[in-house]
OpenMM code with the backbone's topology and positions (N, CA, C; nanometers):
from openmm import Vec3, app, unit

residues = "ASP ALA TYR ARG TYR SER LYS LEU VAL ALA GLU GLN GLU ALA TRP LYS LEU ALA GLU ALA GLN GLN LEU LYS VAL ALA THR VAL LEU PRO SER PHE ILE VAL GLY PRO PRO ARG THR PRO ARG VAL ASP GLY GLU SER LEU ARG ASN MET LYS GLN ALA LEU GLU GLY GLN MET PRO HIS ARG GLY ASP THR ASN MET VAL ASP VAL ARG ASP CYS ALA ALA ALA HIS ILE ALA ALA ALA GLU MET PRO SER ALA VAL GLY LYS ARG PHE LEU".split()
positions = [
    Vec3(28.6106, 1.0511, 33.8435),
    Vec3(28.6134, 0.9532, 33.9482),
    Vec3(28.4708, 0.9181, 33.9913),
    Vec3(28.4562, 0.8132, 34.0650),
    Vec3(28.3242, 0.7617, 34.1021),
    Vec3(28.2455, 0.8600, 34.1889),
    Vec3(28.3125, 0.9299, 34.2787),
    Vec3(28.2428, 1.0237, 34.3665),
    Vec3(28.1792, 1.1371, 34.2860),
    Vec3(28.2573, 1.1980, 34.1985),
    Vec3(28.2054, 1.3087, 34.1174),
    Vec3(28.0957, 1.2590, 34.0237),
    Vec3(28.1125, 1.1409, 33.9692),
    Vec3(28.0104, 1.0837, 33.8821),
    Vec3(27.8800, 1.0623, 33.9589),
    Vec3(27.8898, 1.0164, 34.0834),
    Vec3(27.7690, 0.9938, 34.1634),
    Vec3(27.6926, 1.1238, 34.1856),
    Vec3(27.7636, 1.2342, 34.2013),
    Vec3(27.6985, 1.3642, 34.2187),
    Vec3(27.6263, 1.4063, 34.0911),
    Vec3(27.6876, 1.3805, 33.9771),
    Vec3(27.6252, 1.4113, 33.8482),
    Vec3(27.4960, 1.3327, 33.8309),
    Vec3(27.5026, 1.2035, 33.8555),
    Vec3(27.3852, 1.1171, 33.8397),
    Vec3(27.2750, 1.1576, 33.9370),
    Vec3(27.3103, 1.1906, 34.0596),
    Vec3(27.2105, 1.2323, 34.1587),
    Vec3(27.1386, 1.3591, 34.1134),
    Vec3(27.2124, 1.4532, 34.0587),
    Vec3(27.1470, 1.5758, 34.0111),
    Vec3(27.0554, 1.5463, 33.8927),
    Vec3(27.1010, 1.4642, 33.8002),
    Vec3(27.0174, 1.4289, 33.6856),
    Vec3(26.8870, 1.3639, 33.7305),
    Vec3(26.8959, 1.2770, 33.8296),
    Vec3(26.7760, 1.2107, 33.8818),
    Vec3(26.6836, 1.3113, 33.9521),
    Vec3(26.7407, 1.4097, 34.0197),
    Vec3(26.6591, 1.5125, 34.0851),
    Vec3(26.5784, 1.5900, 33.9817),
    Vec3(26.6413, 1.6251, 33.8696),
    Vec3(26.5697, 1.6975, 33.7644),
    Vec3(26.4604, 1.6102, 33.7025),
    Vec3(26.4875, 1.4817, 33.6823),
    Vec3(26.3859, 1.3904, 33.6283),
    Vec3(26.2671, 1.3797, 33.7233),
    Vec3(26.2940, 1.3632, 33.8517),
    Vec3(26.1876, 1.3532, 33.9515),
    Vec3(26.1056, 1.4820, 33.9566),
    Vec3(26.1747, 1.5949, 33.9508),
    Vec3(26.1048, 1.7234, 33.9540),
    Vec3(26.0085, 1.7359, 33.8364),
    Vec3(26.0542, 1.6937, 33.7196),
    Vec3(25.9679, 1.7010, 33.6013),
    Vec3(25.8503, 1.6047, 33.6131),
    Vec3(25.8758, 1.4826, 33.6549),
    Vec3(25.7706, 1.3816, 33.6657),
    Vec3(25.6665, 1.4186, 33.7709),
    Vec3(25.7111, 1.4803, 33.8804),
    Vec3(25.6208, 1.5137, 33.9914),
    Vec3(25.5780, 1.6613, 33.9900),
    Vec3(25.6189, 1.7327, 33.8871),
    Vec3(25.5883, 1.8759, 33.8741),
    Vec3(25.6332, 1.9532, 33.9995),
    Vec3(25.7556, 1.9285, 34.0398),
    Vec3(25.8135, 1.9956, 34.1555),
    Vec3(25.8955, 2.1159, 34.1115),
    Vec3(25.9033, 2.2143, 34.1966),
    Vec3(25.9877, 2.3310, 34.1722),
    Vec3(26.1235, 2.3019, 34.2357),
    Vec3(26.2269, 2.2989, 34.1521),
    Vec3(26.3592, 2.2588, 34.1997),
    Vec3(26.4658, 2.3572, 34.1534),
    Vec3(26.5624, 2.3780, 34.2392),
    Vec3(26.6873, 2.4449, 34.2058),
    Vec3(26.7961, 2.3579, 34.2656),
    Vec3(26.9095, 2.3490, 34.2003),
    Vec3(27.0181, 2.2697, 34.2565),
    Vec3(27.1348, 2.3605, 34.2942),
    Vec3(27.1934, 2.3285, 34.4079),
    Vec3(27.3130, 2.3972, 34.4555),
    Vec3(27.4230, 2.2925, 34.4532),
    Vec3(27.5287, 2.3220, 34.3782),
    Vec3(27.6327, 2.2231, 34.3520),
    Vec3(27.7684, 2.2722, 34.4003),
    Vec3(27.7899, 2.2670, 34.5300),
    Vec3(27.9203, 2.3092, 34.5804),
    Vec3(28.0271, 2.2085, 34.5407),
    Vec3(28.1475, 2.2546, 34.5333),
    Vec3(28.2562, 2.1631, 34.4995),
    Vec3(28.3031, 2.0941, 34.6266),
    Vec3(28.4016, 2.1478, 34.6914),
    Vec3(28.4563, 2.0881, 34.8127),
    Vec3(28.4195, 2.1768, 34.9297),
    Vec3(28.3364, 2.1270, 35.0210),
    Vec3(28.2872, 2.2059, 35.1328),
    Vec3(28.3855, 2.1958, 35.2496),
    Vec3(28.4234, 2.3124, 35.3010),
    Vec3(28.5146, 2.3173, 35.4147),
    Vec3(28.4514, 2.4003, 35.5257),
    Vec3(28.5025, 2.3852, 35.6449),
    Vec3(28.4528, 2.4646, 35.7563),
    Vec3(28.4793, 2.3955, 35.8875),
    Vec3(28.4267, 2.4530, 35.9922),
    Vec3(28.4509, 2.3962, 36.1248),
    Vec3(28.3980, 2.2535, 36.1348),
    Vec3(28.4768, 2.1624, 36.1858),
    Vec3(28.4284, 2.0244, 36.1997),
    Vec3(28.3220, 2.0159, 36.3087),
    Vec3(28.2281, 1.9240, 36.2913),
    Vec3(28.1207, 1.9066, 36.3887),
    Vec3(28.1476, 1.7903, 36.4829),
    Vec3(28.2555, 1.7196, 36.4601),
    Vec3(28.2911, 1.6075, 36.5462),
    Vec3(28.4385, 1.6201, 36.5849),
    Vec3(28.4807, 1.5470, 36.6856),
    Vec3(28.6228, 1.5529, 36.7237),
    Vec3(28.7135, 1.4725, 36.6296),
    Vec3(28.6563, 1.4049, 36.5331),
    Vec3(28.7348, 1.3225, 36.4407),
    Vec3(28.8305, 1.4110, 36.3601),
    Vec3(28.9548, 1.3703, 36.3516),
    Vec3(29.0545, 1.4503, 36.2796),
    Vec3(29.1266, 1.3715, 36.1706),
    Vec3(29.0779, 1.2537, 36.1383),
    Vec3(29.1481, 1.1697, 36.0416),
    Vec3(29.0802, 1.1658, 35.9045),
    Vec3(28.9828, 1.2500, 35.8808),
    Vec3(28.9099, 1.2455, 35.7545),
    Vec3(28.9806, 1.3158, 35.6411),
    Vec3(28.9420, 1.2834, 35.5198),
    Vec3(29.0018, 1.3426, 35.4005),
    Vec3(28.9764, 1.4923, 35.3934),
    Vec3(28.8574, 1.5360, 35.4313),
    Vec3(28.8255, 1.6790, 35.4252),
    Vec3(28.9180, 1.7602, 35.5146),
    Vec3(28.9367, 1.7149, 35.6377),
    Vec3(29.0253, 1.7879, 35.7286),
    Vec3(29.1698, 1.7833, 35.6808),
    Vec3(29.2095, 1.6718, 35.6252),
    Vec3(29.3467, 1.6611, 35.5728),
    Vec3(29.3668, 1.7623, 35.4592),
    Vec3(29.2683, 1.7735, 35.3694),
    Vec3(29.2797, 1.8687, 35.2590),
    Vec3(29.2800, 2.0129, 35.3084),
    Vec3(29.1966, 2.0444, 35.4087),
    Vec3(29.1955, 2.1802, 35.4639),
    Vec3(29.3296, 2.2130, 35.5281),
    Vec3(29.3849, 2.1179, 35.6019),
    Vec3(29.5146, 2.1386, 35.6676),
    Vec3(29.6225, 2.1642, 35.5632),
    Vec3(29.6227, 2.0868, 35.4564),
    Vec3(29.7228, 2.1060, 35.3510),
    Vec3(29.7090, 2.2450, 35.2886),
    Vec3(29.5865, 2.2863, 35.2621),
    Vec3(29.5650, 2.4172, 35.2001),
    Vec3(29.6122, 2.5294, 35.2930),
    Vec3(29.5802, 2.5184, 35.4211),
    Vec3(29.6207, 2.6206, 35.5178),
    Vec3(29.7719, 2.6273, 35.5353),
    Vec3(29.8390, 2.5153, 35.5125),
    Vec3(29.9844, 2.5109, 35.5243),
    Vec3(30.0549, 2.5422, 35.3927),
    Vec3(29.9760, 2.5809, 35.2912),
    Vec3(30.0340, 2.6182, 35.1627),
    Vec3(30.0693, 2.5015, 35.0742),
    Vec3(30.0265, 2.3831, 35.1110),
    Vec3(30.0516, 2.2656, 35.0285),
    Vec3(29.9344, 2.2464, 34.9323),
    Vec3(29.9588, 2.1786, 34.8251),
    Vec3(29.8553, 2.1515, 34.7269),
    Vec3(29.7825, 2.0230, 34.7648),
    Vec3(29.6533, 2.0327, 34.8009),
    Vec3(29.5781, 1.9095, 34.8262),
    Vec3(29.5781, 1.8225, 34.7010),
    Vec3(29.5529, 1.6947, 34.7165),
    Vec3(29.5621, 1.6045, 34.6019),
    Vec3(29.4601, 1.6376, 34.4932),
    Vec3(29.3591, 1.7134, 34.5256),
    Vec3(29.2636, 1.7609, 34.4243),
    Vec3(29.2746, 1.9129, 34.4168),
    Vec3(29.3867, 1.9592, 34.3749),
    Vec3(29.4106, 2.1022, 34.3674),
    Vec3(29.3245, 2.1736, 34.2656),
    Vec3(29.2605, 2.0992, 34.1762),
    Vec3(29.1738, 2.1592, 34.0747),
    Vec3(29.0328, 2.1837, 34.1265),
    Vec3(29.0060, 2.1496, 34.2512),
    Vec3(28.8724, 2.1612, 34.3073),
    Vec3(28.8612, 2.2856, 34.3940),
    Vec3(28.7657, 2.3705, 34.3611),
    Vec3(28.7412, 2.4901, 34.4416),
    Vec3(28.6834, 2.4522, 34.5766),
    Vec3(28.7073, 2.5368, 34.6763),
    Vec3(28.6560, 2.5118, 34.8104),
    Vec3(28.5522, 2.6180, 34.8445),
    Vec3(28.4522, 2.5799, 34.9223),
    Vec3(28.3496, 2.6730, 34.9681),
    Vec3(28.3260, 2.6478, 35.1169),
    Vec3(28.3092, 2.7561, 35.1923),
    Vec3(28.2827, 2.7436, 35.3349),
    Vec3(28.1425, 2.6871, 35.3556),
    Vec3(28.1289, 2.5971, 35.4502),
    Vec3(28.0023, 2.5304, 35.4769),
    Vec3(27.8920, 2.6309, 35.5094),
    Vec3(27.9264, 2.7402, 35.5758),
    Vec3(27.8254, 2.8407, 35.6105),
    Vec3(27.7759, 2.9142, 35.4870),
    Vec3(27.8650, 2.9388, 35.3911),
    Vec3(27.8227, 3.0002, 35.2650),
    Vec3(27.7366, 2.9032, 35.1844),
    Vec3(27.7749, 2.7773, 35.1891),
    Vec3(27.6981, 2.6744, 35.1183),
    Vec3(27.5566, 2.6640, 35.1756),
    Vec3(27.5452, 2.6664, 35.3078),
    Vec3(27.4135, 2.6609, 35.3728),
    Vec3(27.3299, 2.7823, 35.3337),
    Vec3(27.3906, 2.8995, 35.3319),
    Vec3(27.3184, 3.0211, 35.2938),
    Vec3(27.2695, 3.0122, 35.1497),
    Vec3(27.3505, 2.9536, 35.0613),
    Vec3(27.3097, 2.9380, 34.9217),
    Vec3(27.1902, 2.8435, 34.9088),
    Vec3(27.1905, 2.7355, 34.9867),
    Vec3(27.0766, 2.6434, 34.9845),
    Vec3(26.9488, 2.7127, 35.0325),
    Vec3(26.9590, 2.7893, 35.1386),
    Vec3(26.8422, 2.8606, 35.1910),
    Vec3(26.7914, 2.9616, 35.0889),
    Vec3(26.8821, 3.0386, 35.0307),
    Vec3(26.8426, 3.1377, 34.9306),
    Vec3(26.7748, 3.0715, 34.8107),
    Vec3(26.8296, 2.9595, 34.7653),
    Vec3(26.7700, 2.8891, 34.6508),
    Vec3(26.6304, 2.8381, 34.6838),
    Vec3(26.6098, 2.7984, 34.8087),
    Vec3(26.4787, 2.7481, 34.8495),
    Vec3(26.3766, 2.8604, 34.8656),
    Vec3(26.4222, 2.9799, 34.9002),
    Vec3(26.3304, 3.0896, 34.9303),
    Vec3(26.3037, 3.1838, 34.8137),
    Vec3(26.3874, 3.1789, 34.7104),
    Vec3(26.3728, 3.2726, 34.5989),
    Vec3(26.2996, 3.2082, 34.4812),
    Vec3(26.1813, 3.2547, 34.4492),
    Vec3(26.1086, 3.1984, 34.3347),
    Vec3(26.1889, 3.2044, 34.2043),
    Vec3(26.2735, 3.3051, 34.1903),
    Vec3(26.3523, 3.3183, 34.0676),
    Vec3(26.4602, 3.2120, 34.0542),
    Vec3(26.4858, 3.1357, 34.1606),
    Vec3(26.5871, 3.0296, 34.1561),
    Vec3(26.5343, 2.9019, 34.0932),
    Vec3(26.4028, 2.8877, 34.0862),
    Vec3(26.3431, 2.7642, 34.0330),
    Vec3(26.3965, 2.7343, 33.8923),
    Vec3(26.4389, 2.6102, 33.8741),
    Vec3(26.4861, 2.5656, 33.7440),
    Vec3(26.6327, 2.5968, 33.7159),
    Vec3(26.7007, 2.6531, 33.8133),
    Vec3(26.8403, 2.6916, 33.7907),
    Vec3(26.9364, 2.6027, 33.8674),
    Vec3(27.0601, 2.6036, 33.8185),
    Vec3(27.1707, 2.5324, 33.8828),
    Vec3(27.2679, 2.6363, 33.9343),
    Vec3(27.3083, 2.6223, 34.0603),
    Vec3(27.4038, 2.7153, 34.1202),
    Vec3(27.5319, 2.6388, 34.1498),
    Vec3(27.6406, 2.6821, 34.0841),
    Vec3(27.7691, 2.6135, 34.0969),
    Vec3(27.8593, 2.6871, 34.1932),
] * unit.nanometer
topology = app.Topology()
chain = topology.addChain("A")
for resn in residues:
    res = topology.addResidue(resn, chain)
    for name in ("N", "CA", "C"):
        topology.addAtom(name, app.Element.getBySymbol(name[0]), res)
């Protein structure tokens, strides 16, 4: 689908830019990020999918793994702080 394709293209461009500018890069590629909402909005697709999962229903993208936003943030910080992460992709 177009959304997933856009993520692929964005990562490819990040690697190209890193090479051209001699930047140290690691990519963190979470699938579907879930967690506490930051706004009172309750009509979004993410919240609908979380609600379905919590109620034992299969979200429309049941093939997509979910990751908690706090774990995702920790992974980004770790990738930025660890020299051994440079040049790697974290899925």
